[in-house]
C-alpha positions as CSV (number, residue, x, y, z in Angstrom):
1,X,-2.5,-7.0,-14.8
2,X,-4.7,-8.0,-17.7
3,X,-1.9,-8.3,-20.2
4,X,-0.4,-11.7,-21.1
5,X,3.3,-11.3,-19.8
6,X,6.4,-13.3,-19.1
7,X,8.3,-13.0,-15.8
8,X,10.5,-14.6,-13.3
9,X,8.7,-16.6,-10.6
10,X,10.5,-14.6,-8.1
11,X,13.2,-11.9,-7.8
12,X,15.6,-14.8,-6.3
13,X,15.0,-16.9,-9.3
14,X,15.6,-13.9,-11.6
15,X,18.7,-12.8,-10.0
16,X,20.3,-16.4,-10.6
17,X,19.2,-16.1,-14.2
18,X,20.8,-12.6,-14.6
19,X,24.0,-13.5,-12.9
20,X,25.9,-14.4,-16.2
21,X,25.0,-10.9,-17.5
22,X,26.0,-9.0,-14.4
23,X,29.3,-10.9,-13.9
24,X,32.1,-8.8,-15.9
25,X,29.4,-6.6,-17.4
26,X,30.3,-7.1,-21.0
27,X,27.0,-8.9,-21.7
28,X,25.0,-5.7,-20.6
29,X,26.5,-4.3,-23.9
30,X,26.3,-7.3,-26.1
31,X,23.7,-9.7,-24.6
32,X,21.0,-10.6,-27.0
33,X,17.2,-10.0,-26.3
34,X,15.8,-12.3,-23.8
35,X,13.0,-14.4,-25.4
36,X,11.6,-15.5,-22.1
37,X,11.0,-12.0,-21.2
38,X,9.4,-10.7,-24.2
39,X,12.8,-9.6,-26.0
40,X,14.0,-7.3,-23.1
41,X,17.5,-6.7,-23.4
42,X,19.8,-8.2,-20.4
43,X,20.8,-4.6,-19.2
44,X,17.0,-3.5,-19.0
45,X,16.4,-6.9,-17.1
46,X,19.1,-6.0,-14.7
47,X,17.7,-2.5,-14.3
48,X,14.2,-3.8,-13.7
49,X,15.3,-6.1,-11.2
50,X,17.4,-3.6,-9.3
51,X,14.2,-1.2,-9.0
52,X,12.0,-4.3,-7.8
53,X,14.7,-5.0,-5.2
54,X,14.5,-1.4,-3.9
55,X,10.6,-1.1,-4.2
56,X,10.3,-4.4,-2.4
57,X,12.6,-3.2,0.4
58,X,10.7,0.0,0.8
59,X,7.1,-1.4,0.8
60,X,8.1,-4.6,2.6
61,X,6.1,-6.4,0.0
62,X,7.5,-8.3,-3.1
63,X,7.4,-6.5,-6.5
64,X,8.1,-8.1,-9.8
65,X,8.8,-7.2,-13.3
66,X,7.6,-8.6,-16.6
67,X,7.9,-8.4,-20.3
68,X,5.9,-5.7,-22.2
69,X,3.9,-7.0,-24.9
70,X,3.1,-3.5,-26.1
71,X,6.8,-3.0,-27.0
72,X,8.3,-1.2,-24.0
73,X,11.3,-2.2,-22.1
74,X,9.3,-4.3,-19.3
75,X,6.8,-3.5,-16.7
76,X,7.6,-3.1,-13.0
77,X,4.4,-4.4,-11.2
78,X,3.2,-4.2,-7.5
79,X,1.1,-7.2,-6.9
80,X,-0.3,-5.9,-3.5
81,X,-1.7,-2.7,-5.2
82,X,-2.2,-4.3,-8.6
83,X,-0.4,-1.4,-10.0
84,X,2.0,-1.5,-13.0
85,X,4.8,0.9,-14.2
86,X,5.6,0.5,-17.9
87,X,9.2,1.3,-18.3
88,X,11.4,2.7,-21.1
89,X,15.4,2.5,-20.8
90,X,18.4,4.4,-22.0
91,X,22.0,3.3,-21.6
92,X,25.0,5.6,-20.9
93,X,27.8,3.6,-22.0
94,X,31.6,4.3,-21.5
95,X,32.4,7.6,-23.0
96,X,34.9,7.8,-26.0
97,X,38.0,9.6,-25.9
98,X,37.6,13.3,-26.1
99,X,34.2,13.6,-24.4
100,X,34.2,16.8,-22.4
101,X,30.9,16.5,-20.5
102,X,30.9,15.2,-17.0
103,X,28.6,12.4,-15.9
104,X,25.8,14.7,-14.4
105,X,25.7,16.4,-17.7
106,X,25.5,13.3,-19.8
107,X,22.7,11.9,-17.7
108,X,20.6,15.2,-18.0
109,X,21.3,15.4,-21.8
110,X,20.4,11.7,-22.4
111,X,17.0,12.1,-20.5
112,X,16.1,15.4,-22.2
113,X,16.9,13.7,-25.7
114,X,14.9,10.8,-24.9
115,X,11.9,12.8,-24.0
116,X,12.3,15.1,-27.1
117,X,12.4,12.3,-29.4
118,X,9.5,10.4,-28.0
119,X,7.2,13.2,-26.9
120,X,4.1,13.0,-24.7
121,X,2.4,10.1,-26.5
122,X,5.3,7.8,-26.3
123,X,6.3,8.8,-22.6
124,X,3.2,9.8,-20.7
125,X,2.6,7.5,-17.7
126,X,6.0,5.7,-18.1
127,X,9.0,5.2,-16.0
128,X,12.3,6.1,-17.6
129,X,15.4,4.0,-16.3
130,X,18.8,5.3,-17.1
131,X,21.6,2.6,-16.8
132,X,25.0,4.4,-16.6
133,X,28.3,2.9,-17.2
134,X,30.2,5.9,-18.3
135,X,33.3,5.3,-16.2
136,X,33.4,9.0,-15.1
137,X,33.3,8.5,-11.3
138,X,31.1,9.9,-8.7
139,X,27.9,12.0,-9.7
140,X,25.6,14.1,-7.6
141,X,22.0,13.0,-7.6
142,X,20.6,16.2,-6.0
143,X,22.3,18.3,-8.5
144,X,21.1,16.2,-11.4
145,X,17.6,16.3,-10.1
146,X,17.6,20.2,-10.0
147,X,19.0,20.2,-13.5
148,X,16.4,17.9,-15.0
149,X,13.6,20.0,-16.7
150,X,9.9,19.1,-16.6
151,X,9.1,16.3,-19.1
152,X,6.8,13.6,-20.1
153,X,8.1,10.6,-18.0
154,X,6.2,10.2,-14.9
155,X,9.2,8.8,-13.1
156,X,13.0,9.1,-13.8
157,X,15.4,6.7,-12.1
158,X,19.2,6.0,-12.5
159,X,20.9,2.8,-11.9
160,X,24.7,1.9,-12.1
161,X,27.4,-0.3,-10.7
162,X,29.2,1.3,-7.6
163,X,31.8,-1.4,-7.3
164,X,32.9,-5.0,-7.0
165,X,34.5,-6.3,-3.6
166,X,37.4,-8.6,-3.6
167,X,35.0,-11.6,-2.7
168,X,32.8,-11.1,-5.6
169,X,29.9,-8.8,-4.1
170,X,28.4,-6.5,-6.5
171,X,27.0,-3.1,-5.4
172,X,24.6,-1.0,-7.5
173,X,23.3,2.5,-6.8
174,X,19.6,3.2,-7.5
175,X,18.4,6.7,-7.4
176,X,15.0,8.4,-7.9
177,X,15.4,11.8,-9.9
178,X,11.7,12.6,-10.7
179,X,8.5,11.0,-9.2
180,X,4.8,11.5,-10.1
181,X,4.4,14.4,-12.4
182,X,6.5,17.0,-10.3
183,X,9.4,18.6,-12.3
184,X,11.8,17.8,-9.7
185,X,12.5,15.7,-6.6
186,X,13.8,17.6,-3.4
187,X,16.6,15.6,-2.1
188,X,17.0,12.5,-4.5
189,X,16.7,9.4,-2.6
190,X,19.5,7.0,-3.1
191,X,19.6,3.2,-2.3
192,X,22.6,0.8,-2.6
193,X,21.7,-2.8,-3.5
194,X,24.3,-5.3,-2.5
195,X,24.4,-8.7,-4.3
196,X,26.1,-11.2,-2.4
197,X,28.7,-13.2,-4.1
198,X,26.5,-16.5,-4.4
199,X,24.0,-14.6,-6.2
200,X,21.3,-16.2,-4.0
201,X,20.6,-13.2,-1.8
202,X,20.9,-9.3,-1.6
203,X,20.0,-6.2,0.7
204,X,18.9,-2.9,-0.1
205,X,20.0,0.1,1.9
206,X,18.7,3.4,1.9
207,X,21.5,6.1,1.7
208,X,19.6,9.5,1.7
């Protein structure tokens, strides 16, 4: 990577720094941009961290993420392949009273709206990460992947909290809806990332 960027020295150090934003979840809504990561918002940093946890697990090589001096929402980086994934993020917050759309429809609508607003010049070659906190319960990745129209973002991923155990273990879901320039993923892969209650370790588990 030739850009001058800022990043955590490791995913472990990053997780400890992000702990205060993950606990309770409120700062994912209200947290101020992080100067040490080039202005990335806390929820964007958490989303990028979750992506790196999954990609590190799958490749058996450590990935990292950095700030983006070109104005994006962070860059996911594969040091072994020297390949970077510039990202953009959208947030699906808790729905207001009267919202009639289900969570599947909200995800699809927000992805299409982001692509329509930005266009090809904005989205080409980038990865879109959708952070969901809609409070609408279970959603169905395969069905959402089939509904997702061809678009400009090269990759589309979804992350969201699955639950918090009684002993304080946080479990997030991480799902790939589109990869490469293909219109759809057949059988959207899903992982669970379990963050242990000390925030000093974690594990990624492939679900499908």
